[in-house]
TIRO-2110 file (N, C-alpha, C; in Angstrom, 1 decimal):
// TIRO-2110
28.6, 47.0, -20.6, N, 1, A
28.6, 45.9, -19.7, CA, 1, A
27.6, 44.8, -20.1, C, 1, A
28.0, 43.7, -20.3, N, 2, A
27.1, 42.6, -20.8, CA, 2, A
26.3, 42.1, -19.7, C, 2, A
25.0, 41.8, -20.1, N, 3, A
24.1, 41.2, -19.1, CA, 3, A
24.3, 39.7, -19.0, C, 3, A
24.1, 39.2, -17.8, N, 4, A
24.1, 37.7, -17.6, CA, 4, A
22.9, 37.1, -18.2, C, 4, A
23.0, 36.2, -19.1, N, 5, A
21.8, 35.6, -19.8, CA, 5, A
21.0, 34.8, -18.7, C, 5, A
19.7, 34.9, -18.9, N, 6, A
18.8, 34.2, -18.0, CA, 6, A
18.9, 32.7, -18.2, C, 6, A
18.9, 31.9, -17.1, N, 7, A
19.1, 30.5, -17.3, CA, 7, A
17.9, 29.9, -18.1, C, 7, A
18.2, 29.0, -18.9, N, 8, A
17.2, 28.3, -19.7, CA, 8, A
16.3, 27.4, -18.8, C, 8, A
15.1, 27.2, -19.2, N, 9, A
14.2, 26.4, -18.4, CA, 9, A
14.7, 25.0, -18.2, C, 9, A
15.5, 24.5, -19.1, N, 10, A
16.0, 23.1, -18.9, CA, 10, A
16.9, 23.0, -17.8, C, 10, A
17.6, 24.2, -17.5, N, 11, A
18.6, 24.1, -16.4, CA, 11, A
17.9, 23.8, -15.1, C, 11, A
16.6, 24.1, -14.9, N, 12, A
15.9, 23.9, -13.7, CA, 12, A
15.7, 22.4, -13.4, C, 12, A
15.8, 21.6, -14.4, N, 13, A
15.6, 20.2, -14.2, CA, 13, A
16.8, 19.4, -14.7, C, 13, A
17.9, 19.8, -14.1, N, 14, A
19.2, 19.2, -14.5, CA, 14, A
19.2, 17.7, -14.1, C, 14, A
19.7, 16.9, -15.0, N, 15, A
19.7, 15.5, -14.8, CA, 15, A
20.5, 15.1, -13.5, C, 15, A
21.7, 15.7, -13.3, N, 16, A
22.5, 15.4, -12.1, CA, 16, A
21.7, 15.8, -10.9, C, 16, A
21.0, 16.9, -10.9, N, 17, A
20.2, 17.3, -9.7, CA, 17, A
19.1, 16.3, -9.4, C, 17, A
18.4, 15.8, -10.5, N, 18, A
17.4, 14.8, -10.2, CA, 18, A
18.0, 13.6, -9.7, C, 18, A
19.1, 13.2, -10.2, N, 19, A
19.7, 12.0, -9.7, CA, 19, A
20.1, 12.1, -8.2, C, 19, A
20.7, 13.3, -7.9, N, 20, A
21.1, 13.6, -6.5, CA, 20, A
19.8, 13.6, -5.6, C, 20, A
18.7, 14.1, -6.1, N, 21, A
17.5, 14.2, -5.3, CA, 21, A
17.0, 12.8, -5.0, C, 21, A
17.0, 11.9, -6.0, N, 22, A
16.5, 10.5, -5.8, CA, 22, A
17.5, 9.8, -4.8, C, 22, A
18.8, 10.0, -5.0, N, 23, A
19.7, 9.4, -4.1, CA, 23, A
19.6, 9.8, -2.7, C, 23, A
19.4, 11.1, -2.5, N, 24, A
19.2, 11.7, -1.1, CA, 24, A
17.9, 11.2, -0.5, C, 24, A
16.8, 11.1, -1.2, N, 25, A
15.6, 10.6, -0.7, CA, 25, A
15.7, 9.1, -0.3, C, 25, A
16.4, 8.4, -1.1, N, 26, A
16.6, 6.9, -0.9, CA, 26, A
17.4, 6.8, 0.4, C, 26, A
18.5, 7.6, 0.5, N, 27, A
19.3, 7.5, 1.7, CA, 27, A
18.6, 7.9, 3.0, C, 27, A
17.8, 8.9, 2.8, N, 28, A
17.0, 9.4, 4.0, CA, 28, A
16.1, 8.3, 4.5, C, 28, A
15.4, 7.6, 3.6, N, 29, A
14.5, 6.5, 3.9, CA, 29, A
15.3, 5.4, 4.6, C, 29, A
16.5, 5.0, 4.0, N, 30, A
17.3, 4.0, 4.6, CA, 30, A
17.8, 4.4, 6.0, C, 30, A
18.2, 5.6, 6.2, N, 31, A
18.7, 6.1, 7.5, CA, 31, A
17.6, 6.1, 8.5, C, 31, A
16.4, 6.4, 8.1, N, 32, A
15.3, 6.4, 9.0, CA, 32, A
15.0, 5.0, 9.5, C, 32, A
15.1, 4.0, 8.6, N, 33, A
14.8, 2.6, 9.0, CA, 33, A
15.9, 2.1, 9.9, C, 33, A
17.2, 2.3, 9.5, N, 34, A
18.3, 1.8, 10.3, CA, 34, A
18.5, 2.5, 11.6, C, 34, A
17.8, 3.7, 11.7, N, 35, A
17.9, 4.5, 13.0, CA, 35, A
16.8, 4.2, 13.9, C, 35, A
15.9, 3.3, 13.5, N, 36, A
14.7, 3.0, 14.4, CA, 36, A
15.1, 2.1, 15.5, C, 36, A
14.4, 2.2, 16.7, N, 37, A
14.6, 1.3, 17.8, CA, 37, A
14.6, -0.2, 17.4, C, 37, A
13.6, -0.5, 16.6, N, 38, A
13.5, -1.9, 16.2, CA, 38, A
14.7, -2.4, 15.5, C, 38, A
15.3, -1.6, 14.5, N, 39, A
16.5, -2.0, 13.8, CA, 39, A
17.7, -2.1, 14.7, C, 39, A
17.8, -1.1, 15.6, N, 40, A
18.9, -1.1, 16.6, CA, 40, A
18.9, -2.3, 17.5, C, 40, A
17.7, -2.7, 17.9, N, 41, A
17.6, -3.9, 18.7, CA, 41, A
18.1, -5.1, 17.9, C, 41, A
17.8, -5.2, 16.7, N, 42, A
18.2, -6.4, 15.9, CA, 42, A
19.7, -6.3, 15.6, C, 42, A
20.2, -5.1, 15.3, N, 43, A
21.6, -4.9, 15.0, CA, 43, A
22.5, -5.2, 16.2, C, 43, A
22.0, -5.0, 17.4, N, 44, A
22.8, -5.2, 18.6, CA, 44, A
22.9, -6.7, 19.0, C, 44, A
22.2, -7.6, 18.3, N, 45, A
22.2, -9.0, 18.7, CA, 45, A
23.6, -9.5, 18.5, C, 45, A
24.1, -10.3, 19.5, N, 46, A
25.5, -10.8, 19.4, CA, 46, A
25.5, -12.1, 18.6, C, 46, A
24.4, -12.8, 18.5, N, 47, A
24.4, -14.1, 17.8, CA, 47, A
23.1, -14.2, 16.9, C, 47, A
23.1, -15.1, 16.0, N, 48, A
21.9, -15.3, 15.2, CA, 48, A
20.7, -15.7, 16.1, C, 48, A
21.0, -16.5, 17.1, N, 49, A
20.0, -17.0, 18.1, CA, 49, A
19.4, -15.8, 18.8, C, 49, A
20.2, -14.9, 19.2, N, 50, A
19.7, -13.7, 19.9, CA, 50, A
18.8, -12.9, 18.9, C, 50, A
19.2, -12.8, 17.7, N, 51, A
18.4, -12.0, 16.7, CA, 51, A
17.0, -12.7, 16.5, C, 51, A
17.0, -14.1, 16.5, N, 52, A
15.8, -14.8, 16.3, CA, 52, A
14.9, -14.6, 17.5, C, 52, A
15.4, -14.6, 18.7, N, 53, A
14.6, -14.3, 19.9, CA, 53, A
14.0, -12.9, 19.8, C, 53, A
14.8, -11.9, 19.4, N, 54, A
14.3, -10.6, 19.3, CA, 54, A
13.2, -10.4, 18.2, C, 54, A
13.4, -11.1, 17.1, N, 55, A
12.4, -11.1, 16.1, CA, 55, A
11.1, -11.7, 16.5, C, 55, A
11.2, -12.8, 17.3, N, 56, A
10.0, -13.4, 17.8, CA, 56, A
9.3, -12.5, 18.8, C, 56, A
10.1, -11.8, 19.6, N, 57, A
9.5, -10.9, 20.6, CA, 57, A
8.8, -9.7, 19.9, C, 57, A
9.4, -9.1, 18.9, N, 58, A
8.8, -8.0, 18.1, CA, 58, A
7.6, -8.5, 17.4, C, 58, A
7.7, -9.6, 16.8, N, 59, A
6.5, -10.2, 16.0, CA, 59, A
5.4, -10.4, 16.9, C, 59, A
5.6, -11.0, 18.1, N, 60, A
4.5, -11.3, 19.0, CA, 60, A
3.9, -10.0, 19.5, C, 60, A
4.7, -9.0, 19.8, N, 61, A
4.2, -7.8, 20.3, CA, 61, A
3.3, -7.1, 19.3, C, 61, A
3.8, -7.1, 18.0, N, 62, A
3.0, -6.5, 16.9, CA, 62, A
1.6, -7.3, 16.8, C, 62, A
1.7, -8.6, 16.9, N, 63, A
0.5, -9.4, 16.7, CA, 63, A
-0.5, -9.1, 17.8, C, 63, A
0.0, -9.0, 19.1, N, 64, A
-0.9, -8.7, 20.2, CA, 64, A
-1.5, -7.3, 20.0, C, 64, A
-0.7, -6.3, 19.6, N, 65, A
-1.3, -5.0, 19.3, CA, 65, A
-2.4, -5.0, 18.3, C, 65, A
-2.1, -5.7, 17.2, N, 66, A
-3.1, -5.8, 16.1, CA, 66, A
-4.3, -6.5, 16.6, C, 66, A
-4.2, -7.5, 17.4, N, 67, A
-5.3, -8.3, 17.9, CA, 67, A
-6.2, -7.4, 18.7, C, 67, A
-5.6, -6.6, 19.6, N, 68, A
-6.3, -5.7, 20.5, CA, 68, A
-7.1, -4.6, 19.6, C, 68, A
-6.4, -4.1, 18.6, N, 69, A
-7.1, -3.1, 17.8, CA, 69, A
-8.3, -3.7, 17.0, C, 69, A
-8.1, -4.9, 16.5, N, 70, A
-9.1, -5.6, 15.7, CA, 70, A
-10.3, -5.9, 16.6, C, 70, A
-10.1, -6.2, 17.9, N, 71, A
-11.2, -6.6, 18.8, CA, 71, A
-11.8, -5.3, 19.4, C, 71, A
-11.0, -4.4, 19.8, N, 72, A
-11.5, -3.2, 20.5, CA, 72, A
-12.1, -2.2, 19.5, C, 72, A
-11.4, -1.9, 18.4, N, 73, A
-11.9, -0.9, 17.5, CA, 73, A
-12.8, -1.4, 16.4, C, 73, A
-12.5, -2.6, 15.8, N, 74, A
-13.3, -3.1, 14.7, CA, 74, A
-14.3, -4.2, 15.1, C, 74, A
-14.4, -4.5, 16.4, N, 75, A
-15.4, -5.4, 16.8, CA, 75, A
-15.3, -6.8, 16.5, C, 75, A
-14.1, -7.3, 16.1, N, 76, A
-14.0, -8.7, 15.8, CA, 76, A
-13.9, -9.5, 17.1, C, 76, A
-14.3, -10.8, 17.1, N, 77, A
-14.3, -11.6, 18.3, CA, 77, A
-12.9, -12.0, 18.7, C, 77, A
-12.6, -12.0, 20.0, N, 78, A
-11.2, -12.3, 20.4, CA, 78, A
-11.2, -13.8, 20.5, C, 78, A
-11.0, -14.5, 19.4, N, 79, A
-10.9, -15.9, 19.4, CA, 79, A
-9.5, -16.4, 19.0, C, 79, A
-9.2, -17.6, 19.3, N, 80, A
-7.9, -18.1, 19.0, CA, 80, A
-7.6, -18.2, 17.5, C, 80, A
-8.6, -18.5, 16.7, N, 81, A
-8.3, -18.5, 15.2, CA, 81, A
-7.8, -17.1, 14.7, C, 81, A
-8.3, -16.0, 15.2, N, 82, A
-7.9, -14.7, 14.8, CA, 82, A
-6.4, -14.5, 15.2, C, 82, A
-6.1, -14.8, 16.4, N, 83, A
-4.7, -14.7, 16.9, CA, 83, A
-3.7, -15.5, 16.1, C, 83, A
-4.1, -16.8, 15.9, N, 84, A
-3.2, -17.7, 15.1, CA, 84, A
-3.1, -17.2, 13.7, C, 84, A
-4.2, -16.7, 13.1, N, 85, A
-4.1, -16.3, 11.7, CA, 85, A
-3.1, -15.1, 11.5, C, 85, A
-3.1, -14.2, 12.5, N, 86, A
-2.3, -13.0, 12.4, CA, 86, A
-0.8, -13.4, 12.2, C, 86, A
-0.4, -14.5, 12.8, N, 87, A
1.0, -14.9, 12.6, CA, 87, A
1.3, -15.4, 11.2, C, 87, A
0.3, -15.7, 10.4, N, 88, A
0.5, -16.2, 9.1, CA, 88, A
0.5, -15.1, 8.0, C, 88, A
0.2, -13.9, 8.4, N, 89, A
0.0, -12.8, 7.5, CA, 89, A
1.3, -12.5, 6.6, C, 89, A
2.5, -12.4, 7.2, N, 90, A
3.6, -12.1, 6.3, CA, 90, A
3.8, -13.1, 5.2, C, 90, A
3.7, -14.4, 5.5, N, 91, A
3.9, -15.3, 4.4, CA, 91, A
2.7, -15.4, 3.4, C, 91, A
1.5, -15.3, 4.0, N, 92, A
0.3, -15.3, 3.1, CA, 92, A
0.4, -14.0, 2.2, C, 92, A
0.7, -12.9, 2.7, N, 93, A
0.7, -11.7, 1.9, CA, 93, A
1.7, -11.8, 0.8, C, 93, A
2.9, -12.4, 1.1, N, 94, A
3.9, -12.6, 0.0, CA, 94, A
3.4, -13.6, -1.0, C, 94, A
2.8, -14.6, -0.6, N, 95, A
2.3, -15.6, -1.6, CA, 95, A
1.2, -15.0, -2.4, C, 95, A
0.2, -14.3, -1.8, N, 96, A
-0.9, -13.7, -2.6, CA, 96, A
-0.3, -12.6, -3.6, C, 96, A
0.6, -11.8, -3.1, N, 97, A
1.2, -10.8, -3.9, CA, 97, A
1.8, -11.4, -5.2, C, 97, A
2.6, -12.4, -4.9, N, 98, A
3.3, -13.1, -6.1, CA, 98, A
2.3, -13.7, -7.0, C, 98, A
1.3, -14.3, -6.4, N, 99, A
0.3, -15.0, -7.3, CA, 99, A
-0.4, -13.9, -8.2, C, 99, A
-0.8, -12.8, -7.5, N, 100, A
-1.5, -11.8, -8.3, CA, 100, A
-0.6, -11.1, -9.3, C, 100, A
0.7, -11.0, -9.0, N, 101, A
1.7, -10.4, -9.9, CA, 101, A
1.8, -11.3, -11.1, C, 101, A
1.8, -12.6, -10.9, N, 102, A
1.9, -13.5, -12.0, CA, 102, A
0.7, -13.5, -12.9, C, 102, A
-0.4, -13.2, -12.3, N, 103, A
-1.7, -13.0, -13.1, CA, 103, A
-1.7, -11.7, -13.9, C, 103, A
-1.4, -10.7, -13.2, N, 104, A
-1.3, -9.3, -13.8, CA, 104, A
-0.5, -8.4, -12.9, C, 104, A
0.2, -7.5, -13.5, N, 105, A
1.1, -6.6, -12.7, CA, 105, A
0.3, -5.5, -12.1, C, 105, A
-1.0, -5.4, -12.4, N, 106, A
-1.8, -4.3, -11.9, CA, 106, A
-2.5, -4.6, -10.6, C, 106, A
-2.2, -3.8, -9.6, N, 107, A
-2.9, -3.9, -8.3, CA, 107, A
-2.6, -5.2, -7.5, C, 107, A
-1.4, -5.8, -7.7, N, 108, A
-1.1, -7.0, -7.0, CA, 108, A
-1.0, -6.8, -5.5, C, 108, A
-0.5, -5.6, -5.0, N, 109, A
-0.4, -5.4, -3.6, CA, 109, A
-1.8, -5.1, -3.0, C, 109, A
-2.6, -4.2, -3.7, N, 110, A
-3.9, -3.9, -3.2, CA, 110, A
-4.8, -5.1, -3.1, C, 110, A
-4.7, -6.0, -4.1, N, 111, A
-5.5, -7.2, -4.1, CA, 111, A
-5.1, -8.1, -3.0, C, 111, A
-3.8, -8.2, -2.7, N, 112, A
-3.3, -9.0, -1.6, CA, 112, A
-3.8, -8.5, -0.3, C, 112, A
-3.8, -7.1, -0.1, N, 113, A
-4.3, -6.5, 1.1, CA, 113, A
-5.8, -6.8, 1.3, C, 113, A
-6.6, -6.7, 0.2, N, 114, A
-8.0, -7.0, 0.3, CA, 114, A
-8.3, -8.5, 0.7, C, 114, A
-7.5, -9.4, 0.1, N, 115, A
-7.6, -10.8, 0.4, CA, 115, A
-7.3, -11.1, 1.9, C, 115, A
-6.2, -10.5, 2.4, N, 116, A
-5.8, -10.7, 3.8, CA, 116, A
-6.9, -10.1, 4.7, C, 116, A
-7.4, -8.9, 4.4, N, 117, A
-8.4, -8.2, 5.2, CA, 117, A
-9.6, -9.1, 5.3, C, 117, A
-10.1, -9.6, 4.2, N, 118, A
-11.2, -10.5, 4.3, CA, 118, A
-11.0, -11.7, 5.1, C, 118, A
-9.9, -12.3, 5.0, N, 119, A
-9.6, -13.5, 5.8, CA, 119, A
-9.5, -13.2, 7.3, C, 119, A
-9.0, -12.0, 7.6, N, 120, A
-8.9, -11.5, 9.0, CA, 120, A
-10.3, -11.4, 9.6, C, 120, A
-11.2, -10.8, 8.8, N, 121, A
-12.6, -10.7, 9.3, CA, 121, A
-13.3, -12.1, 9.5, C, 121, A
-13.0, -13.0, 8.6, N, 122, A
-13.5, -14.3, 8.7, CA, 122, A
-13.0, -15.0, 10.0, C, 122, A
-11.7, -14.9, 10.2, N, 123, A
-11.1, -15.5, 11.4, CA, 123, A
-11.6, -14.9, 12.7, C, 123, A
-11.9, -13.6, 12.6, N, 124, A
-12.3, -13.0, 13.9, CA, 124, A
-13.8, -13.1, 14.1, C, 124, A
-14.6, -13.4, 13.1, N, 125, A
-16.0, -13.6, 13.3, CA, 125, A
-16.6, -14.4, 12.2, C, 125, A
-16.4, -15.8, 12.3, N, 126, A
-16.8, -16.7, 11.2, CA, 126, A
-18.3, -16.6, 10.9, C, 126, A
-19.1, -16.2, 11.9, N, 127, A
-20.6, -16.2, 11.6, CA, 127, A
-21.0, -15.0, 10.8, C, 127, A
-20.2, -14.0, 10.7, N, 128, A
-20.5, -12.8, 9.9, CA, 128, A
-19.2, -12.3, 9.3, C, 128, A
-19.0, -12.9, 8.1, N, 129, A
-17.7, -12.6, 7.5, CA, 129, A
-17.5, -11.2, 7.1, C, 129, A
-18.5, -10.5, 6.8, N, 130, A
-18.4, -9.0, 6.4, CA, 130, A
-19.4, -8.2, 7.2, C, 130, A
-18.9, -7.2, 7.9, N, 131, A
-19.8, -6.4, 8.8, CA, 131, A
-19.9, -5.0, 8.4, C, 131, A
-19.2, -4.6, 7.3, N, 132, A
-19.2, -3.2, 6.9, CA, 132, A
-20.6, -2.8, 6.5, C, 132, A
-21.1, -1.6, 6.9, N, 133, A
-22.5, -1.3, 6.6, CA, 133, A
-22.9, -1.3, 5.2, C, 133, A
-22.0, -1.0, 4.3, N, 134, A
-22.4, -0.9, 2.9, CA, 134, A
-22.7, -2.3, 2.3, C, 134, A
-22.1, -3.4, 2.9, N, 135, A
-22.3, -4.7, 2.5, CA, 135, A
-23.8, -5.1, 2.8, C, 135, A
-24.3, -4.7, 4.0, N, 136, A
-25.7, -5.0, 4.3, CA, 136, A
-26.6, -4.3, 3.4, C, 136, A
-26.3, -3.0, 3.2, N, 137, A
-27.2, -2.2, 2.3, CA, 137, A
-27.2, -2.8, 0.9, C, 137, A
-26.0, -3.1, 0.4, N, 138, A
-25.9, -3.7, -1.0, CA, 138, A
-26.7, -5.0, -1.1, C, 138, A
-26.7, -5.7, 0.0, N, 139, A
-27.4, -7.0, 0.0, CA, 139, A
-28.9, -6.9, -0.2, C, 139, A
-29.5, -5.7, -0.1, N, 140, A
-30.9, -5.6, -0.4, CA, 140, A
-31.2, -5.6, -1.9, C, 140, A
-30.2, -5.5, -2.7, N, 141, A
-30.4, -5.5, -4.2, CA, 141, A
-31.1, -6.7, -4.6, C, 141, A
-32.0, -6.6, -5.6, N, 142, A
-32.8, -7.7, -6.1, CA, 142, A
-31.9, -8.8, -6.8, C, 142, A
-32.4, -10.0, -6.6, N, 143, A
-31.6, -11.1, -7.2, CA, 143, A
-32.2, -11.6, -8.5, C, 143, A
-33.3, -11.0, -9.0, N, 144, A
-33.9, -11.4, -10.2, CA, 144, A
-35.0, -12.4, -10.0, C, 144, A
-35.2, -12.9, -8.8, N, 145, A
-36.2, -13.9, -8.5, CA, 145, A
-37.2, -13.4, -7.5, C, 145, A
-37.2, -12.1, -7.3, N, 146, A
-38.1, -11.5, -6.3, CA, 146, A
-37.5, -11.4, -4.9, C, 146, A
-36.3, -11.9, -4.7, N, 147, A
-35.7, -11.8, -3.4, CA, 147, A
-34.5, -10.9, -3.4, C, 147, A
-33.6, -11.0, -2.5, N, 148, A
-32.4, -10.1, -2.4, CA, 148, A
-31.2, -10.9, -2.5, C, 148, A
-30.1, -10.3, -2.9, N, 149, A
-28.9, -11.1, -3.1, CA, 149, A
-28.2, -11.4, -1.8, C, 149, A
-28.5, -10.7, -0.7, N, 150, A
-27.9, -10.9, 0.6, CA, 150, A
-26.6, -10.3, 0.8, C, 150, A
-26.2, -10.1, 2.0, N, 151, A
-24.9, -9.4, 2.3, CA, 151, A
-23.7, -10.1, 1.9, C, 151, A
-23.7, -11.5, 1.9, N, 152, A
-22.5, -12.2, 1.6, CA, 152, A
-22.2, -12.1, 0.1, C, 152, A
-23.2, -12.3, -0.8, N, 153, A
-23.0, -12.1, -2.2, CA, 153, A
-22.6, -10.7, -2.5, C, 153, A
-23.3, -9.7, -1.8, N, 154, A
-23.0, -8.3, -2.0, CA, 154, A
-21.6, -8.0, -1.7, C, 154, A
-21.1, -8.6, -0.6, N, 155, A
-19.7, -8.4, -0.1, CA, 155, A
-18.7, -8.8, -1.2, C, 155, A
-19.0, -10.0, -1.8, N, 156, A
-18.1, -10.5, -2.8, CA, 156, A
-18.1, -9.6, -4.1, C, 156, A
-19.3, -9.1, -4.4, N, 157, A
-19.5, -8.2, -5.6, CA, 157, A
-18.8, -6.9, -5.4, C, 157, A
-18.9, -6.4, -4.2, N, 158, A
-18.3, -5.1, -3.9, CA, 158, A
-16.8, -5.1, -3.8, C, 158, A
-16.3, -6.3, -3.3, N, 159, A
-14.8, -6.4, -3.3, CA, 159, A
-14.3, -6.5, -4.7, C, 159, A
-15.0, -7.2, -5.5, N, 160, A
-14.5, -7.3, -6.9, CA, 160, A
-14.6, -5.9, -7.6, C, 160, A
-15.6, -5.1, -7.3, N, 161, A
-15.7, -3.8, -7.8, CA, 161, A
-14.6, -2.9, -7.3, C, 161, A
-14.3, -3.1, -6.0, N, 162, A
-13.2, -2.3, -5.4, CA, 162, A
-11.8, -2.6, -6.1, C, 162, A
-11.6, -3.9, -6.4, N, 163, A
-10.4, -4.4, -7.0, CA, 163, A
-10.3, -3.8, -8.4, C, 163, A
-11.5, -3.7, -9.1, N, 164, A
-11.5, -3.1, -10.4, CA, 164, A
-11.2, -1.6, -10.3, C, 164, A
-11.7, -0.9, -9.3, N, 165, A
-11.4, 0.5, -9.2, CA, 165, A
-10.0, 0.7, -8.9, C, 165, A
-9.4, -0.2, -8.0, N, 166, A
-8.0, -0.1, -7.7, CA, 166, A
-7.1, -0.2, -8.9, C, 166, A
-7.5, -1.2, -9.8, N, 167, A
-6.7, -1.4, -11.0, CA, 167, A
-6.8, -0.2, -11.9, C, 167, A
-8.0, 0.4, -12.0, N, 168, A
-8.1, 1.6, -12.8, CA, 168, A
-7.3, 2.7, -12.2, C, 168, A
-7.3, 2.8, -10.9, N, 169, A
-6.6, 3.9, -10.3, CA, 169, A
-5.1, 3.8, -10.5, C, 169, A
-4.6, 2.6, -10.4, N, 170, A
-3.2, 2.3, -10.6, CA, 170, A
-2.8, 2.6, -12.1, C, 170, A
-3.7, 2.1, -13.0, N, 171, A
-3.4, 2.4, -14.4, CA, 171, A
-3.4, 3.9, -14.7, C, 171, A
-4.4, 4.6, -14.1, N, 172, A
-4.5, 6.0, -14.3, CA, 172, A
-3.2, 6.7, -13.8, C, 172, A
-2.8, 6.3, -12.6, N, 173, A
-1.6, 6.9, -12.0, CA, 173, A
-0.4, 6.7, -12.9, C, 173, A
-0.3, 5.5, -13.5, N, 174, A
0.8, 5.2, -14.4, CA, 174, A
0.7, 6.0, -15.7, C, 174, A
-0.5, 6.2, -16.2, N, 175, A
-0.7, 7.1, -17.4, CA, 175, A
-0.4, 8.5, -17.0, C, 175, A
-0.8, 8.9, -15.8, N, 176, A
-0.5, 10.3, -15.4, CA, 176, A
1.0, 10.5, -15.3, C, 176, A
1.8, 9.5, -14.8, N, 177, A
3.2, 9.6, -14.8, CA, 177, A
3.8, 9.9, -16.2, C, 177, A
3.4, 9.1, -17.1, N, 178, A
3.9, 9.2, -18.5, CA, 178, A
3.5, 10.6, -19.1, C, 178, A
2.2, 11.0, -18.8, N, 179, A
1.7, 12.2, -19.4, CA, 179, A
2.5, 13.4, -18.8, C, 179, A
2.7, 13.4, -17.5, N, 180, A
3.4, 14.5, -16.9, CA, 180, A
4.9, 14.6, -17.4, C, 180, A
5.5, 13.4, -17.4, N, 181, A
6.9, 13.4, -17.8, CA, 181, A
7.0, 13.8, -19.3, C, 181, A
6.1, 13.4, -20.1, N, 182, A
6.2, 13.8, -21.5, CA, 182, A
5.9, 15.2, -21.7, C, 182, A
5.0, 15.8, -20.9, N, 183, A
4.7, 17.3, -21.0, CA, 183, A
6.0, 18.1, -20.7, C, 183, A
6.7, 17.6, -19.6, N, 184, A
8.0, 18.3, -19.3, CA, 184, A
9.0, 18.1, -20.4, C, 184, A
9.1, 16.9, -20.9, N, 185, A
10.1, 16.7, -22.0, CA, 185, A
9.8, 17.5, -23.2, C, 185, A
8.5, 17.6, -23.5, N, 186, A
8.0, 18.4, -24.7, CA, 186, A
8.3, 19.9, -24.6, C, 186, A
8.5, 20.3, -23.3, N, 187, A
8.7, 21.7, -23.1, CA, 187, A
10.2, 22.1, -23.4, C, 187, A
11.0, 21.0, -23.7, N, 188, A
12.4, 21.3, -24.0, CA, 188, A
13.4, 21.0, -22.9, C, 188, A
12.9, 20.5, -21.8, N, 189, A
13.8, 20.3, -20.6, CA, 189, A
14.7, 19.2, -21.0, C, 189, A
16.0, 19.4, -20.8, N, 190, A
17.0, 18.5, -21.1, CA, 190, A
17.3, 17.5, -20.0, C, 190, A
16.5, 16.6, -19.7, N, 191, A
16.6, 15.7, -18.6, CA, 191, A
16.5, 14.2, -19.1, C, 191, A
17.0, 13.3, -18.3, N, 192, A
16.9, 11.9, -18.7, CA, 192, A
15.5, 11.5, -18.5, C, 192, A
14.8, 10.9, -19.5, N, 193, A
13.4, 10.5, -19.4, CA, 193, A
13.1, 9.5, -18.3, C, 193, A
14.0, 8.5, -18.1, N, 194, A
13.8, 7.5, -17.1, CA, 194, A
13.9, 8.1, -15.7, C, 194, A
14.9, 9.0, -15.5, N, 195, A
15.0, 9.6, -14.2, CA, 195, A
13.8, 10.6, -13.9, C, 195, A
13.4, 11.3, -14.9, N, 196, A
12.3, 12.2, -14.8, CA, 196, A
11.0, 11.4, -14.5, C, 196, A
10.8, 10.3, -15.2, N, 197, A
9.6, 9.5, -14.9, CA, 197, A
9.6, 8.9, -13.5, C, 197, A
10.8, 8.5, -13.0, N, 198, A
11.0, 8.0, -11.7, CA, 198, A
10.7, 9.1, -10.6, C, 198, A
11.1, 10.3, -10.9, N, 199, A
10.8, 11.4, -10.0, CA, 199, A
9.4, 11.7, -9.9, C, 199, A
8.7, 11.8, -11.1, N, 200, A
7.3, 12.0, -11.1, CA, 200, A
6.5, 10.9, -10.4, C, 200, A
6.9, 9.7, -10.6, N, 201, A
6.2, 8.6, -9.9, CA, 201, A
6.4, 8.7, -8.4, C, 201, A
7.6, 9.0, -8.0, N, 202, A
7.9, 9.2, -6.6, CA, 202, A
7.0, 10.3, -5.9, C, 202, A
6.9, 11.4, -6.6, N, 203, A
6.1, 12.5, -6.1, CA, 203, A
4.6, 12.1, -6.0, C, 203, A
4.1, 11.4, -7.1, N, 204, A
2.7, 11.0, -7.0, CA, 204, A
2.4, 10.0, -5.9, C, 204, A
3.3, 9.0, -5.7, N, 205, A
3.1, 8.1, -4.7, CA, 205, A
3.2, 8.7, -3.3, C, 205, A
4.1, 9.7, -3.2, N, 206, A
4.3, 10.4, -1.9, CA, 206, A
3.1, 11.2, -1.6, C, 206, A
2.5, 11.8, -2.6, N, 207, A
1.3, 12.6, -2.4, CA, 207, A
0.1, 11.7, -1.9, C, 207, A
0.0, 10.5, -2.5, N, 208, A
-1.0, 9.5, -2.0, CA, 208, A
-0.7, 9.1, -0.6, C, 208, A
0.5, 8.9, -0.2, N, 209, A
0.8, 8.5, 1.2, CA, 209, A
0.5, 9.6, 2.2, C, 209, A
0.8, 10.9, 1.8, N, 210, A
0.5, 12.0, 2.6, CA, 210, A
-1.0, 12.2, 2.8, C, 210, A
-1.8, 12.0, 1.7, N, 211, A
-3.3, 12.1, 1.8, CA, 211, A
-3.8, 11.0, 2.8, C, 211, A
-3.3, 9.8, 2.7, N, 212, A
-3.7, 8.8, 3.6, CA, 212, A
-3.4, 9.1, 5.1, C, 212, A
-2.1, 9.6, 5.3, N, 213, A
-1.6, 9.8, 6.7, CA, 213, A
-2.2, 11.1, 7.3, C, 213, A
-2.3, 12.1, 6.5, N, 214, A
-2.7, 13.4, 7.1, CA, 214, A
-4.2, 13.6, 7.1, C, 214, A
-4.9, 13.2, 6.0, N, 215, A
-6.3, 13.4, 5.8, CA, 215, A
-7.2, 12.2, 6.0, C, 215, A
-6.6, 11.0, 6.1, N, 216, A
-7.3, 9.8, 6.2, CA, 216, A
-8.1, 9.5, 4.9, C, 216, A
-7.6, 9.9, 3.8, N, 217, A
-8.2, 9.7, 2.5, CA, 217, A
-7.9, 8.3, 2.0, C, 217, A
-8.9, 7.7, 1.4, N, 218, A
-8.6, 6.4, 0.7, CA, 218, A
-8.6, 6.7, -0.8, C, 218, A
-7.6, 6.1, -1.5, N, 219, A
-7.4, 6.5, -2.9, CA, 219, A
-8.0, 5.5, -3.8, C, 219, A
-9.2, 5.0, -3.5, N, 220, A
-9.9, 4.1, -4.4, CA, 220, A
-11.3, 4.5, -4.6, C, 220, A
END
């Protein structure tokens, strides 16, 4: 009686299975979005005018919620400039992201987020643009003339350092993706390299999201 041969290692990473996995995950994400109350409210609009009214209502509600959190939790001043600025965020974010992408493909989203966050703090409290404790502490650093650089200069320096760290983190994640995919390919797995790299990248980015959501970890 012949024995059934053990499946080869490459069978565990079948190309079709990987493609099906990516398709299923993409469909699940799309179904979650189209099944949300916000999407259903938009989809039920009978005319474009109704959709615009609902979009304005949802936007205003989100702005009011964000404004309350910024003032109640983060201590920003409840001023008209802050409220007005929040309405500009979607377009500003898109413009910043595209500008940073044209400059370099590394960290364009993170850089846009930092830019918007700084402008929110300025709009909510013009007299003290940065209030994070580490800015004040860094401001005690000497300026070479016997004085200190101050919290404003320190804030700018720390933001630049954060952007540098973000760029390094993104580059490292990209390198990790290639290294992991190449290690699997070197083991003899018969899979499509592009699909494998996409799967690895998806897993790494999902791990980052879970760390942020579940543990409150910042990845920079």
